N, C-alpha and C positions, 0 to 999 in steps of 0.2 A: 491573487486568489481572493475570492469573496466568501461571505458567510455560507451561502448555499453550497458552493463547491467544497468548502471545508467540512460542512455537515455531512455531505455525501461520503466523503472520504472517511470521516470518523465512524459513520454507520458501518462501512465495510470493515474497518479496523476493529469494530467492537466485538468481533468473534475471536475467541482464544486461539483457535487453530490458525486463523489468518495472521494473527500477531506472531505466532511461532514461525510461520512461513516467512514473514517479513524479516524476522530475526535471523533465520537461516540464510536468506538471500543477502543479508547485509554483509556476510562474509565472502560473497562472490556468487557467480552464476552456478546453478545446479540443474540437473535433469530431473524430470518428474519422478523417475524411479528412485533417485536419491532422497527426494523430499518425502516420498511415500513411505520409505523405510522408517522414518521417524514417527509415523502415526499409526494408529490402530483403526484405520478406516479404509474403505474401498477406493479403487482408482476413480470410479465415477464421482465419489464425494470429493476427492482431491481436485478433479476437473471442475467441479462446481466452485470450490474455493478459488481456484486459479482464475476462473472466468470473472468472478466478482472483483478480484484484485486487478485483473487486466482492464475490465470495463471502466474502472475509476482512474486508470493510468498509473497505478502504483508499481506494476510490473509489466514487462514485455516478454515475448518469447520468440524463439527461432528454432528451426529444424537443423539438427546436426546429424546427418545420416538418418537413422531410425529413431533417434532420441529427440525429444522436445526439451530445449534448454530455456530456463527462466532467469530473468535478470531484473534486479530492483532498479526503478527509475530514480537515480540519484538526484536529478534536477527537481523532480516533484517532491522528493523527500526533503530537500533543502527549503523549498517553498513552504511546505507544511510546517517545518520547524520555525521558519521566520514568521509565518502567520501566527503560530501558537505563541511565540515570544511577544509579538505585538499585542495579542489578545490578553495576555496576563500582565502586561506592563503598560504604563501610561505612554501614549504616543499620539502624534498628530492625527493618525488615522482612527483614533478611538471614536466610537459612535457618540460619545458624550460631547464631542467637539463639532459634530455635524448639525447643521440647522435643519429643522423639520419643514 
């Protein structure tokens, strides 16, 4: 992961509702109807949030009959946590070690 990719993900995650969706999906896959029950907004608004999360790779979806199921991308989440850890701790990858 690079700074640009991390910044794009942080921008998507900077919305309170999207953070709550990520938190919900951290417990396992959910259908859109189950996610929507938690919020006081419309289905089109949920679709907008889910599209933002899908476009940056944080979640994926699949059809299960008539339901759309959403799943957190565990691999990307681990990359985000690793990048964040490197960012806040001294490491070989630190920008201060790179020559200009």
